[in-house]
MMTF fields as JSON, N, C-alpha, C and O atoms, coordinates in Angstrom:
{
  "mmtfVersion": "1.0.0",
  "mmtfProducer": "UNKNOWN",
  "numBonds": 355,
  "numAtoms": 356,
  "numGroups": 89,
  "numChains": 1,
  "numModels": 1,
  "chainsPerModel": [1],
  "groupsPerChain": [89],
  "chainIdList": ["A"],
  "bondAtomList": [4, 2, 8, 6, 12, 10, 16, 14, 20, 18, 24, 22, 28, 26, 32, 30, 36, 34, 40, 38, 44, 42, 48, 46, 52, 50, 56, 54, 60, 58, 64, 62, 68, 66, 72, 70, 76, 74, 80, 78, 84, 82, 88, 86, 92, 90, 96, 94, 100, 98, 104, 102, 108, 106, 112, 110, 116, 114, 120, 118, 124, 122, 128, 126, 132, 130, 136, 134, 140, 138, 144, 142, 148, 146, 152, 150, 156, 154, 160, 158, 164, 162, 168, 166, 172, 170, 176, 174, 180, 178, 184, 182, 188, 186, 192, 190, 196, 194, 200, 198, 204, 202, 208, 206, 212, 210, 216, 214, 220, 218, 224, 222, 228, 226, 232, 230, 236, 234, 240, 238, 244, 242, 248, 246, 252, 250, 256, 254, 260, 258, 264, 262, 268, 266, 272, 270, 276, 274, 280, 278, 284, 282, 288, 286, 292, 290, 296, 294, 300, 298, 304, 302, 308, 306, 312, 310, 316, 314, 320, 318, 324, 322, 328, 326, 332, 330, 336, 334, 340, 338, 344, 342, 348, 346, 352, 350],
  "bondOrderList": [1, 1, 1, 1, 1, 1, 1, 1, 1, 1, 1, 1, 1, 1, 1, 1, 1, 1, 1, 1, 1, 1, 1, 1, 1, 1, 1, 1, 1, 1, 1, 1, 1, 1, 1, 1, 1, 1, 1, 1, 1, 1, 1, 1, 1, 1, 1, 1, 1, 1, 1, 1, 1, 1, 1, 1, 1, 1, 1, 1, 1, 1, 1, 1, 1, 1, 1, 1, 1, 1, 1, 1, 1, 1, 1, 1, 1, 1, 1, 1, 1, 1, 1, 1, 1, 1, 1, 1],
  "groupList": [{"groupName": "UNK", "atomNameList": ["N", "CA", "C", "O"], "elementList": ["N", "C", "C", "O"], "formalChargeList": [0, 0, 0, 0], "bondAtomList": [1, 0, 2, 1, 3, 2], "bondOrderList": [1, 1, 2], "singleLetterCode": "X", "chemCompType": "L-PEPTIDE LINKING"}],
  "groupTypeList": [0, 0, 0, 0, 0, 0, 0, 0, 0, 0, 0, 0, 0, 0, 0, 0, 0, 0, 0, 0, 0, 0, 0, 0, 0, 0, 0, 0, 0, 0, 0, 0, 0, 0, 0, 0, 0, 0, 0, 0, 0, 0, 0, 0, 0, 0, 0, 0, 0, 0, 0, 0, 0, 0, 0, 0, 0, 0, 0, 0, 0, 0, 0, 0, 0, 0, 0, 0, 0, 0, 0, 0, 0, 0, 0, 0, 0, 0, 0, 0, 0, 0, 0, 0, 0, 0, 0, 0, 0],
  "groupIdList": [1, 2, 3, 4, 5, 6, 7, 8, 9, 10, 11, 12, 13, 14, 15, 16, 17, 18, 19, 20, 21, 22, 23, 24, 25, 26, 27, 28, 29, 30, 31, 32, 33, 34, 35, 36, 37, 38, 39, 40, 41, 42, 43, 44, 45, 46, 47, 48, 49, 50, 51, 52, 53, 54, 55, 56, 57, 58, 59, 60, 61, 62, 63, 64, 65, 66, 67, 68, 69, 70, 71, 72, 73, 74, 75, 76, 77, 78, 79, 80, 81, 82, 83, 84, 85, 86, 87, 88, 89],
  "secStructList": [7, 7, 7, 7, 3, 3, 3, 3, 3, 1, 7, 7, 6, 6, 7, 7, 2, 2, 2, 2, 2, 2, 2, 2, 2, 6, 6, 1, 7, 3, 3, 3, 3, 3, 3, 3, 3, 7, 6, 6, 6, 7, 7, 3, 3, 3, 3, 3, 3, 3, 3, 3, 1, 7, 2, 2, 2, 2, 2, 2, 2, 2, 2, 2, 2, 6, 6, 7, 3, 3, 6, 6, 3, 3, 7, 3, 3, 3, 3, 7, 7, 7, 7, 7, 7, 7, 7, 7, 7],
  "xCoordList": [108.383, 108.038, 106.676, 106.687, 105.661, 104.451, 104.029, 102.937, 104.749, 104.571, 105.115, 106.301, 104.743, 105.481, 105.658, 106.41, 105.095, 105.311, 106.558, 106.708, 107.36, 108.746, 108.742, 108.402, 109.158, 109.587, 110.996, 111.899, 111.245, 112.387, 112.86, 112.397, 113.858, 114.168, 115.467, 116.244, 115.806, 116.955, 117.34, 118.48, 116.188, 116.275, 116.801, 116.341, 117.608, 117.92, 116.909, 116.207, 116.747, 115.861, 115.99, 115.124, 117.12, 117.395, 116.557, 116.384, 116.042, 115.549, 114.306, 113.582, 113.749, 112.336, 111.615, 112.357, 110.478, 109.669, 110.215, 110.505, 110.347, 111.007, 112.459, 112.79, 113.341, 114.666, 114.65, 115.48, 113.721, 113.475, 112.914, 113.271, 112.019, 111.772, 112.711, 112.808, 113.354, 114.434, 115.759, 116.409, 115.884, 116.941, 116.49, 117.232, 115.025, 114.563, 114.256, 113.985, 114.26, 113.701, 115.085, 114.895, 116.299, 117.249, 116.964, 117.669, 115.872, 115.554, 114.459, 114.221, 113.804, 112.601, 111.464, 111.813, 110.122, 109.332, 108.79, 108.357, 108.793, 108.283, 106.946, 106.841, 105.823, 104.553, 104.295, 103.599, 104.947, 104.936, 105.869, 106.18, 106.361, 107.425, 106.811, 106.614, 106.603, 106.255, 107.153, 107.497, 107.54, 108.05, 107.221, 106.683, 107.114, 106.211, 106.702, 107.904, 105.751, 105.972, 105.182, 104.025, 105.968, 105.447, 104.514, 104.969, 103.067, 102.053, 102.206, 101.587, 103.129, 103.018, 104.396, 104.407, 105.32, 106.469, 106.808, 107.663, 105.921, 106.368, 107.581, 107.852, 108.414, 109.632, 109.547, 108.481, 110.36, 110.36, 110.463, 111.028, 109.835, 110.031, 111.249, 111.718, 111.559, 112.95, 112.734, 113.699, 111.539, 111.037, 110.082, 109.529, 109.801, 108.95, 108.449, 108.704, 107.651, 107.141, 107.595, 107.815, 107.791, 108.006, 107.135, 107.284, 106.288, 105.565, 106.182, 106.219, 106.574, 107.167, 106.227, 105.073, 106.485, 105.497, 105.148, 104.016, 106.263, 106.15, 106.976, 108.069, 106.569, 107.075, 108.712, 109.688, 108.646, 110.113, 111.168, 112.325, 110.545, 111.319, 111.53, 112.578, 110.401, 110.678, 111.879, 112.702, 112.055, 112.909, 114.395, 115.352, 114.433, 115.834, 115.908, 117.083, 114.978, 115.28, 115.903, 116.974, 115.308, 115.811, 117.285, 118.084, 117.345, 118.861, 119.913, 121.033, 119.604, 120.34, 120.583, 121.694, 119.388, 119.592, 119.59, 119.868, 119.253, 119.505, 120.977, 121.841, 121.165, 122.606, 123.371, 124.362, 122.618, 123.334, 122.979, 121.964, 123.977, 123.705, 122.696, 122.442, 122.111, 121.186, 121.351, 121.186, 121.686, 122.023, 122.637, 122.204, 123.712, 124.553, 124.196, 124.887, 123.039, 122.565, 122.492, 122.193, 122.735, 122.611, 121.066, 120.524, 120.458, 119.194, 118.906, 119.758, 117.703, 117.119, 115.803, 114.711, 116.077, 114.994, 114.627, 115.46, 113.192, 112.685, 111.186, 110.73, 110.434, 109.27, 108.259, 108.258, 107.323, 106.44, 105.577, 104.962, 105.453, 104.498, 102.893, 102.709, 101.995, 100.532, 100.366, 100.844, 99.617, 99.41, 98.58, 97.792, 98.987, 98.294, 96.923, 96.855, 95.707, 94.436, 93.895, 92.772, 94.52, 93.954, 94.357, 95.418, 93.359, 93.636, 93.239, 93.265, 92.825, 92.215, 93.455, 94.359, 93.216, 94.341, 93.92, 94.687],
  "yCoordList": [141.537, 140.905, 139.926, 138.972, 140.31, 139.331, 138.922, 138.428, 139.118, 138.723, 137.375, 137.303, 136.477, 135.181, 135.193, 134.347, 135.997, 136.255, 137.097, 138.213, 136.605, 137.215, 137.549, 136.753, 138.855, 139.32, 138.728, 138.874, 138.216, 137.923, 138.5, 138.159, 139.446, 140.058, 139.69, 139.038, 140.095, 139.855, 138.325, 137.884, 137.538, 136.385, 135.944, 136.599, 135.038, 134.667, 134.038, 133.172, 134.448, 133.656, 132.096, 131.42, 131.499, 130.061, 129.508, 128.29, 130.262, 130.027, 129.655, 130.367, 128.325, 128.008, 127.891, 127.929, 127.777, 127.743, 126.713, 127.092, 125.506, 124.143, 124.576, 124.316, 125.34, 125.706, 126.808, 126.816, 127.635, 128.757, 128.216, 128.647, 127.244, 126.508, 125.769, 125.781, 125.165, 124.316, 125.374, 125.073, 126.317, 127.338, 127.88, 128.114, 128.063, 128.841, 127.837, 128.229, 126.503, 125.444, 125.412, 124.917, 125.875, 125.799, 126.667, 126.546, 127.67, 128.569, 127.946, 128.426, 127.071, 126.498, 125.946, 125.734, 125.771, 125.139, 126.176, 127.219, 125.907, 126.688, 126.281, 125.086, 126.932, 126.724, 126.725, 125.873, 127.803, 127.909, 128.885, 129.801, 128.883, 129.772, 129.748, 128.744, 131.067, 131.22, 132.26, 133.205, 132.258, 133.277, 133.766, 133.01, 135.237, 135.939, 135.869, 135.968, 135.688, 135.297, 136.3, 136.629, 136.779, 137.658, 137.121, 136.422, 137.33, 136.713, 136.744, 135.923, 137.771, 137.752, 136.837, 136.111, 136.961, 136.054, 134.644, 133.83, 134.59, 133.274, 133.222, 132.153, 134.194, 134.513, 134.852, 135.331, 134.725, 135.157, 136.79, 137.414, 137.211, 138.954, 139.264, 140.357, 137.991, 138.418, 138.591, 138.969, 138.357, 138.388, 137.387, 136.721, 137.165, 136.059, 136.395, 137.437, 135.257, 135.314, 134.073, 133.095, 133.968, 132.888, 133.003, 133.985, 132.055, 132.131, 130.782, 129.602, 131.362, 130.626, 130.111, 130.475, 129.162, 128.589, 129.358, 129.366, 130.157, 131.211, 132.206, 132.014, 133.552, 134.657, 134.536, 135.171, 133.535, 133.485, 132.93, 133.329, 131.998, 131.357, 132.303, 132.228, 133.404, 134.492, 135.374, 135.651, 135.743, 136.5, 135.737, 136.341, 134.596, 133.809, 133.694, 133.586, 133.677, 133.749, 134.929, 134.835, 136.291, 137.298, 137.818, 138.522, 137.289, 137.314, 136.55, 137.03, 135.453, 134.462, 134.457, 134.153, 134.849, 134.721, 135.965, 135.943, 137.142, 138.316, 138.717, 138.801, 138.951, 139.025, 137.82, 137.861, 136.66, 135.211, 134.934, 135.365, 134.131, 133.792, 132.824, 132.11, 132.744, 131.597, 131.758, 132.841, 130.61, 130.705, 131.753, 132.408, 132.098, 133.196, 134.78, 135.729, 134.888, 136.195, 136.499, 135.558, 137.693, 137.951, 138.306, 139.308, 137.392, 138.008, 139.079, 139.476, 139.577, 140.603, 140.076, 139.93, 139.84, 139.096, 140.142, 140.746, 140.419, 141.375, 140.98, 139.979, 141.539, 141.179, 141.853, 143.076, 140.988, 141.293, 142.43, 142.308, 143.509, 144.451, 144.121, 143.588, 144.525, 144.427, 144.968, 146.078, 144.197, 144.921, 146.229, 146.403, 147.182, 148.341, 148.232, 148.198, 148.178, 148.163, 149.639, 149.858, 150.434, 151.964, 152.505, 153.054, 152.256, 152.866, 154.221, 154.678, 155.047, 156.249, 157.479, 157.572, 158.275, 159.347, 160.402, 161.324],
  "zCoordList": [121.321, 120.201, 120.487, 121.264, 119.799, 119.888, 118.377, 118.095, 117.731, 116.235, 115.857, 116.177, 115.391, 114.969, 113.52, 113.036, 112.791, 111.225, 110.894, 111.391, 110.134, 109.577, 108.204, 107.328, 107.972, 106.532, 106.082, 106.906, 105.139, 104.594, 103.336, 102.248, 103.496, 102.103, 101.569, 102.267, 100.247, 99.633, 99.293, 99.434, 98.803, 98.593, 97.208, 96.273, 96.917, 95.594, 94.86, 95.381, 93.519, 92.675, 92.666, 92.111, 93.306, 93.274, 94.542, 94.575, 95.55, 96.708, 96.522, 95.827, 97.174, 96.968, 98.436, 99.417, 98.593, 99.735, 100.773, 101.908, 100.417, 101.079, 101.71, 102.867, 100.675, 101.125, 102.295, 103.204, 102.178, 103.04, 104.51, 105.607, 104.274, 105.558, 106.318, 107.545, 105.564, 106.056, 106.765, 107.767, 106.158, 106.737, 108.095, 109.049, 108.035, 109.435, 110.435, 111.57, 110.154, 111.031, 112.101, 113.211, 111.804, 112.826, 113.955, 114.957, 113.927, 114.997, 115.702, 116.81, 115.348, 115.994, 114.775, 113.614, 115.253, 114.451, 113.632, 114.123, 112.239, 110.921, 110.806, 110.53, 110.938, 110.562, 109.007, 108.455, 108.33, 106.92, 106.358, 107.119, 105.23, 104.657, 103.004, 102.32, 102.653, 101.325, 100.607, 101.318, 99.486, 98.76, 97.653, 96.844, 97.629, 96.897, 95.562, 95.316, 94.609, 93.163, 92.411, 92.674, 91.391, 90.317, 89.43, 88.524, 89.503, 88.645, 87.346, 86.669, 86.682, 85.193, 84.772, 83.778, 85.508, 85.078, 85.734, 85.386, 86.751, 87.594, 88.271, 88.817, 88.36, 89.276, 90.549, 90.935, 91.243, 92.779, 92.592, 91.694, 93.572, 93.591, 94.78, 95.095, 95.281, 96.037, 97.479, 98.143, 98.103, 99.198, 99.699, 98.823, 100.797, 101.365, 102.867, 103.47, 103.376, 104.601, 105.277, 104.563, 106.758, 107.25, 108.593, 109.32, 108.887, 110.273, 111.031, 110.682, 112.029, 113.34, 114.063, 113.837, 115.08, 115.941, 116.98, 117.464, 117.44, 118.604, 118.467, 117.934, 118.961, 118.999, 119.579, 119.179, 120.617, 120.961, 119.72, 119.585, 118.921, 117.9, 116.771, 116.13, 116.4, 115.684, 116.184, 115.312, 117.144, 117.812, 117.559, 117.075, 117.88, 117.765, 116.272, 115.92, 115.172, 113.961, 113.57, 112.971, 113.859, 113.637, 114.058, 113.44, 115.182, 115.904, 115.215, 115.042, 114.846, 114.258, 112.823, 112.39, 111.875, 110.581, 109.767, 108.568, 110.463, 109.713, 109.417, 110.289, 108.129, 107.818, 107.177, 106.447, 107.662, 107.18, 105.686, 105.138, 105.07, 103.714, 103.65, 104.62, 102.604, 101.92, 100.376, 99.816, 99.731, 98.246, 97.876, 96.928, 98.52, 97.931, 98.316, 97.944, 99.097, 99.204, 100.809, 101.544, 101.337, 102.774, 103.038, 102.571, 103.813, 104.042, 104.972, 105.766, 104.902, 105.735, 106.459, 105.909, 107.668, 108.55, 109.435, 110.112, 109.458, 110.146, 110.666, 110.114, 111.539, 112.026, 111.131, 110.99, 110.475, 109.452, 109.869, 110.928, 109.178, 109.459, 108.75, 107.656, 109.558, 109.128, 107.821, 107.586, 106.738, 105.544, 105.866, 106.795, 104.776, 104.82, 103.952, 102.724, 104.999, 103.891, 103.857, 103.402, 104.234, 104.031, 102.647, 102.352, 101.899, 100.263, 100.106, 98.964, 101.179, 101.062, 101.094, 101.924, 100.05, 100.26, 101.225, 101.504]
}
């Protein structure tokens, strides 16, 4: 694993950026944590991204936190994939 950016899915609507950051800090230094919000409703879309300080910390977070509960929901934690910028058909 060479990427330190993680995708976090199945988030509770009650989870906020700070809570997400605190939860992942048990696995190492967290550079940033952000939950993706619906622009129209201002409500969480139920997923977000966490940037760990190193690929080793990110690997540890996947192994430790995938399937673990946060705010009553079992998290899906995986390596984030690059955004698809190919909009051609």
